[in-house]
N, C-alpha and C positions, 0 to 999 in steps of 0.2 A: 235795646231789646224785652226786656222784661216788663216795661212800661205795655210794650209795643202787644206783647204775648197777654198782659190783662187787658189788653182792649179787645184783642182776637176772641178770649174765653169770655166774655160779659158780653158777647152778643153785638157791639156796636160796629162789628166790621162783618156781617151778617152770610156775604159769600165770596168772605176775603180773609187769605191769611197772608203771611210777611212772612219772604223769601231771604234766605241770607244775604240779596244784596239789597232788600229795603223796601223791593218790589212789590204788589200784590199781586195774586193770585185767587183762579177758583179751585185751588187744593179742595181747602177745608171748608166744608158748608154747614150748616143748622139741617138736621133734619127732619125737622118735624113737618114739612108738608109735600113728603118725599113718597114716592112707595118706590124699592128696589129694581121694579121691571124697567123704571125709566133709566139705566143704567146698563141695563144684559145686554150683553152681546161687542160693550162698548170702551164700559169704564169695570173695576174690580173694588166694587165699595168694602172701603172698610168702616166698620161704625163701634165708634168709640161710645159707651152709655154710663152717665154716672146718673146718681137721685141725688148729685146737688152740682151745681158747678162750681162747689168752692171743694170738690173731693180732691185729695193733694194727686191721689193716683189718676185723677182724671189730667190734672194738670202737668202731671209728668208724662202720661203720654201724647196730650199735643206740643209738648216739648219737644220732644224726643220725634214725631212725626216731622216738626217744624225744619227741624236741624236734618235729616234728610228725607228733604223736600225733592230735591231732584232726582233720587233715585226712587222715588216713587212715583210722580210725572214717565219716569221713564218707562214703567210701568203700569201706566195707565190706570194708576188709583186715585179715588178718588175719597177723600175721608168727609165722614160721616155724623156729627156730632148728634147728644140727645141728653139731656140732662135733667130735665122734666119728665118724671111718672107721671102724673097728675093730667099732663096735656095728654095721653095715651096717645102715641102717634105710632101711626102705621106701621114702624120699624119698631115700635114697641109689641106692638098686639103679635108681630109677625116674628119675630126673637127672641122672645120671652127673658129680659136679662133679668138680673136680680144686682142691683146692685150694680159697680163698677163688671163692666165686658166689654173685652175687644172683640170684635168678629170679624171677619175676614170672608168676602164674598165672592166667589166668583163672575166670569164674565158672562157663564150659564146659567146665574143666578141659585145658586145651592152655596150651603153656605163649607165653605172650605176651613175652618178654624173657629175656638173661643176661647176664650182666654181669661180669668179674672184677674189680672194682673197686667200690669203693662207691660211692651214689648218696645225690641228695639226697631229699628228699619231694617238693620243688619240681615235680624231674624225672619222679619216678615219676606225682606225681600228673597230671600234663602228657600222659602214656603211657597214662594209665587212663582219662582225662576226652574221648580221641578212640575208646575202645572204641566200637563201635554199642552195644552195650544201657547203657554209662554215661550214654548221650547220651538213651536212652530213659527213665534212671531220676531223670534231673534234669531229662527234662519231663512223667515222670509228677510226683513234684512239684510241678513249678511248675501242675500242673493240679487240685491237692489244695485 
C-alpha cells in the first residue's frame, strides 16, 4: 500500500486514487487546472495544500483520506491537491493557503472549514453531516 500511495502522491495517477480494494477511483485529483465552480451543487471539495509533495502533513492527510474513501464518497466529497505554490493555481488564488492547509468547501461553493493540520475522515464526516444540505440528502435517501 505504501508504494501505491507514493505513486499517487507523486502525481503519476493524476485523476486517480487507490481504494481499499485496490481499484482506482476519482476521489483524489490534482487541483492545478480546476475551478471550484466546476463542483458547485454536485460535490463537496476538500482541498489539500502543501508547499511541497514531500511535506509529512500532506502525506499523512492523503493517507487518512484514502483510508476513509468510502465515507467520503457517500458524502459526495472530491479531494483536490495542490503542492506547488509556484504554479499559482486558481485554487491558491482563491483560498490563499500558507504552508499546509486543509479546506472543506460546501456544495454551495462556500468555505466551511480551514485547518492548518491533517484531519481524520471521521472529523470531516461529522462536520459535513451537520450541514443543512447533507441533512436533506440523508432524508431524501431514506424516503426512496
